[in-house]
C-alpha positions in Angstrom: 14.5 -1.9 16.0 18.0 -3.3 16.1 17.9 -5.9 13.6 17.0 -2.8 11.3 20.0 -0.7 12.4 22.5 -1.8 9.7 20.2 -1.2 7.0 19.8 2.2 8.6 23.4 3.2 9.1 24.4 2.1 5.1 21.4 3.8 3.4 21.6 7.1 5.2 25.5 7.3 5.8 25.1 7.6 9.5 23.8 10.7 8.8 20.9 11.3 10.9 20.1 14.9 11.1 16.9 16.1 12.8 15.1 15.8 9.7 15.3 11.7 10.0 13.8 11.9 13.0 10.3 12.8 11.2 10.3 10.0 9.3 11.8 7.4 11.7 9.9 8.8 15.0 11.8 9.4 17.8 12.2 5.9 19.5 13.9 4.6 16.6 16.0 7.7 15.5 17.3 7.9 19.5 18.4 4.3 19.3 20.0 4.4 16.2 22.1 7.5 16.7 23.4 6.4 20.4 24.3 3.3 18.8 26.4 4.7 16.4 28.0 7.4 18.4 31.8 7.9 17.9 31.6 5.1 15.4 32.2 5.2 11.3 29.8 3.5 8.8 31.5 0.9 6.6 30.9 2.2 3.2 32.7 -0.5 1.4 30.2 -2.8 1.4 26.8 -3.1 2.4 24.5 -5.1 4.9 23.5 -8.6 3.9 19.5 -7.6 2.9 18.2 -11.0 2.1 18.5 -11.1 5.9 16.1 -7.9 6.3 13.1 -9.0 6.7 9.9 -7.6 4.3 7.4 -8.2 5.6 4.1 -6.2 7.4 4.3 -5.8 10.8 1.2 -8.0 11.5 0.0 -12.0 12.1 1.4 -14.9 11.5 5.3 -14.8 9.8 5.9 -17.7 7.1 9.1 -19.2 6.3 10.3 -19.1 3.2 12.6 -22.8 1.9 14.2 -23.4 -1.4 15.7 -26.7 -1.7 15.3 -27.2 2.5 16.9 -24.1 3.2 15.5 -20.9 4.9 15.9 -17.8 2.5 13.8 -15.3 4.0 10.2 -14.6 5.8 6.6 -12.8 4.7 3.9 -12.3 6.7 0.5 -13.8 6.0 -0.8 -10.6 4.3 2.2 -10.9 1.3 1.9 -14.4 1.2 -2.2 -14.5 0.5 -1.9 -11.5 -2.2 1.4 -12.7 -3.5 2.6 -15.9 -2.5 -0.3 -18.5 -2.8 0.0 -22.1 -4.2 1.3 -21.8 -7.6 2.3 -18.3 -7.8 5.4 -16.8 -9.7 6.9 -14.9 -6.2 10.0 -13.1 -6.7 12.1 -13.2 -4.2 15.4 -10.3 -4.2 14.9 -10.3 -8.4 15.3 -14.2 -8.6 11.9 -16.2 -9.7 10.4 -19.1 -7.7 7.5 -21.4 -8.2 5.4 -21.1 -5.3 4.8 -25.3 -4.9 3.2 -26.2 -1.2 2.5 -23.6 2.1 2.8 -26.1 5.1 3.1 -25.2 9.2 4.4 -21.6 9.1 6.3 -22.7 5.6 6.6 -21.8 2.1 8.0 -24.0 -0.5 9.4 -22.8 -3.5 11.1 -24.3 -6.7 12.8 -22.7 -9.7 10.9 -20.9 -12.1 11.5 -20.0 -15.8 12.2 -16.4 -15.8 10.0 -15.9 -18.9 6.7 -17.0 -16.6 4.5 -14.9 -14.4 1.3 -15.4 -12.8 -1.8 -13.4 -12.8 -4.1 -13.6 -9.8 -7.7 -13.5 -9.7 -8.5 -10.6 -6.4 -11.4 -8.3 -5.0 -11.5 -6.5 -2.0 -14.6 -5.1 -0.7 -15.7 -3.2 2.2 -18.0 -3.3 5.1 -19.8 -1.6 8.3 -17.5 1.8 7.9 -17.2 3.5 11.3 -16.2 6.6 11.6 -13.9 7.9 14.6 -12.6 11.3 13.6 -13.0 13.0 9.8 -13.2 16.9 8.2 -15.7 17.8 5.2 -15.1 20.4 2.9 -17.7 22.3 1.1 -20.6 19.3 2.6 -19.2 17.4 -0.7 -15.8 15.7 0.0 -15.1 13.9 3.5 -11.4 12.8 4.8 -12.4 10.2 7.0 -10.5 7.7 9.8 -12.6 4.5 11.5 -13.3 1.3 11.9 -13.6 -1.0 8.7 -14.2 -4.7 7.8 -11.8 -5.8 4.5 -13.1 -8.9 2.5 -10.2 -10.0 0.2 -10.9 -12.5 -2.5 -8.9 -14.7 -4.3 -10.3 -16.3 -7.3 -7.4 -18.2 -9.2 -4.4 -17.6 -11.0 -3.3 -17.7 -14.8 0.4 -18.9 -15.5 1.8 -16.6 -18.8 4.5 -16.9 -20.9 5.7 -13.2 -21.0 7.2 -13.9 -24.5 4.2 -14.9 -26.3 1.4 -13.7 -23.9 -0.1 -17.4 -24.2 -1.9 -19.1 -20.7 0.1 -22.1 -20.1 -1.9 -23.0 -16.9 -5.1 -21.5 -15.7 -6.5 -22.8 -11.6 -9.5 -21.5 -10.5 -10.1 -21.6 -6.7 -12.2 -19.2 -3.9 -10.4 -18.3 -0.9 -11.4 -15.2 1.5 -9.5 -13.6 3.9 -11.2 -11.2 6.4 -10.0 -8.4 8.8 -11.1 -5.8 11.2 -9.2 -3.1 10.5 -8.0 0.9 10.6 -8.6 3.0 7.5 -8.3 6.7 5.9 -10.8 7.3 3.3 -12.4 9.9 0.7 -15.7 10.2 0.4 -17.8 12.2 -2.5 -21.2 12.2 -1.9 -21.7 14.8 -5.1 -18.4 13.8 -7.6 -19.8 16.4 -9.8 -17.5 19.0 -7.9 -14.5 17.3 -9.7 -15.6 18.4 -13.0 -17.8 17.4 -15.3 -15.5 15.7 -17.9 -14.3 13.1 -14.8 -15.0 9.2 -15.2 -15.7 7.9 -11.6 -13.3 5.1 -13.0 -10.5 7.4 -12.8 -10.7 7.7 -9.5 -9.0 4.3 -9.5 -6.0 6.8 -10.2 -6.1 8.3 -7.1 -6.1 5.5 -5.1 -2.6 4.7 -6.6 -2.0 8.0 -5.9 -2.6 7.6 -1.8 -0.8 4.3 -2.4 2.4 5.6 -3.6 2.4 8.9 -1.7 1.7 7.2 1.9 4.7 5.7 2.9 6.9 8.9 1.9 5.1 11.0 4.3 4.0 8.4 6.9 6.7 5.8 7.6 5.2 2.4 7.4 6.2 -0.7 5.4 4.1 -1.3 1.6 2.2 -4.6 2.8 1.0 -2.8 5.6 -1.5 -0.9 3.4 -4.0 -2.0 1.0 -6.3 0.7 -1.2 -9.6 0.6 -3.1 -12.0 2.3 -4.9 -15.6 2.0 -4.8 -17.5 3.6 -7.5 -21.1 3.0 -5.7 -23.2 6.0 -3.5 -21.1 7.1 -2.2 -17.9 7.2 -4.1 -15.2 6.2 -2.1 -11.0 5.8 -2.3 -9.8 4.1 0.7 -6.4 3.3 2.1 -6.7 0.5 5.1 -4.1 -0.9 7.6 -3.8 -4.4 7.0 -2.6 -4.5 10.6 -5.4 -5.6 13.0 -6.1 -2.8 15.1 -4.0 -0.4 13.2 0.0 0.9 13.8 -1.1 4.8 13.2 -0.7 5.3 9.6 -4.6 5.8 8.8 -5.2 8.2 11.6 -2.1 10.3 10.6 -3.4 9.9 6.9 -6.3 12.1 7.8 -3.8 14.7 9.4 -1.9 15.0 6.1 -3.4 13.6 3.3 -3.0 16.5 1.2 0.6 16.0 1.7 0.7 12.7 0.5 -1.5 13.5 -2.3 0.6 16.3 -3.0 4.1 13.8 -3.0 2.4 11.3 -4.5 1.9 14.3 -7.8 5.5 14.7 -7.6 6.7 10.8 -7.9 4.6 10.4 -11.0 5.4 13.8 -12.6 8.4 12.9 -12.6 8.4 9.7 -13.9 9.2 9.8 -17.7 6.3 8.0 -19.2 3.5 9.6 -20.9 0.1 7.5 -19.5 1.5 5.6 -16.3 3.3 2.5 -15.7 4.5 0.4 -12.9 7.1 2.6 -11.7 4.4 5.4 -11.2 1.0 4.7 -10.9 0.4 1.1 -12.0 -0.2 -1.4 -8.9 1.2 -4.8 -9.2 -2.2 -5.9 -10.0 -5.4 -4.7 -11.1 -8.5 -5.0 -9.2 -11.9 -7.2 -11.3 -13.1 -4.5 -13.2 -10.4 -1.1 -13.5 -8.4 -0.9 -16.3 -5.0 0.4 -16.0 -4.8 4.3 -14.3 -4.4 7.0 -16.4 -1.7 9.3 -15.8 -2.9 12.5 -17.1 -6.9 12.1 -15.3 -5.5 10.8 -12.1 -3.3 13.3 -11.1 -5.9 16.4 -12.5 -8.6 14.9 -10.2 -6.1 14.8 -7.4 -5.5 18.6 -7.9 -8.7 19.1 -7.8 -9.2 17.2 -4.3 -6.3 19.6 -2.9 -8.0 22.9 -4.4 -11.3 21.7 -2.4 -9.6 20.8 0.6 -7.2 23.9 0.7 -9.9 26.8 0.0 -13.0 25.2 1.5 -15.0 25.9 4.7 -14.6 22.8 6.8 -16.6 20.8 9.3 -15.2 18.5 11.8 -17.1 14.7 12.6 -18.3 14.9 16.3 -19.0 11.2 17.4 -20.8 12.1 20.3 -23.9 13.2 18.4 -22.5 12.0 15.2 -22.8 15.2 13.1 -20.6 17.3 11.1 -20.0 20.9 13.3 -18.3 23.8 11.5 -14.3 24.4 12.5 
């Protein structure tokens, strides 16, 4: 906790209001408030953000090495998704090319600022086990439980952003399997969303969960993954990348309408017309999905919110594995 204190003080101006406790949690809030009691923050200079670890809180930690000098660190999750060998990896606004992985190390070299890489990724879930849940109108269920997630990497393309020309293409196969905790919205009858809804527009709801969750349940964005499946039953998943979980998914079961509502506000305040990287468009698109459409995504999210607000509810009983009226 102590290593994050300078950044917290700078970001909030040492104004530790009671509302901040809700976002930080009491242990961190109390530690921070006690540490700066009677002290005044430095306003003219900010702390060195390059020393701030932006990794998630899971797994192995890798050092980022550029010309033999450590410039940061990332988690194994971040490495798999964004710092694979050959990737153009952006670190604090500067592009690097990943040249090699070694024991606990990621080796980088300078990269042309006009080059980017597109990785080929797909994710599947299996063995979902419900631990708790709430069902609305028999056709929409919000669940929390255990998941086995398999993230797959199939290679990448190196692209010149100026021309769109593919300069390099490499195929490979890697898999990262993990047993995690997740939250998901499950639809047994998609007609409750409306006759004009396309199932692939649920991908936009996935992105709303992705962007809204960190504002309601404090966490690092690398602590979360998302997934949409349009097979029966149709489901949108928000899962933790930390093995065993850190409580985000369980909390999401309680506050998912607030997450949706918060994300809708973010998307609506964005000046784009159809969705962009500042609101709905994710850093990379999974196989089989196009960029999410802003208007349908918000419409579906509002419909889910309405169903949760107005429908009769049932809770999941793990002892008998049935839904029980509340």
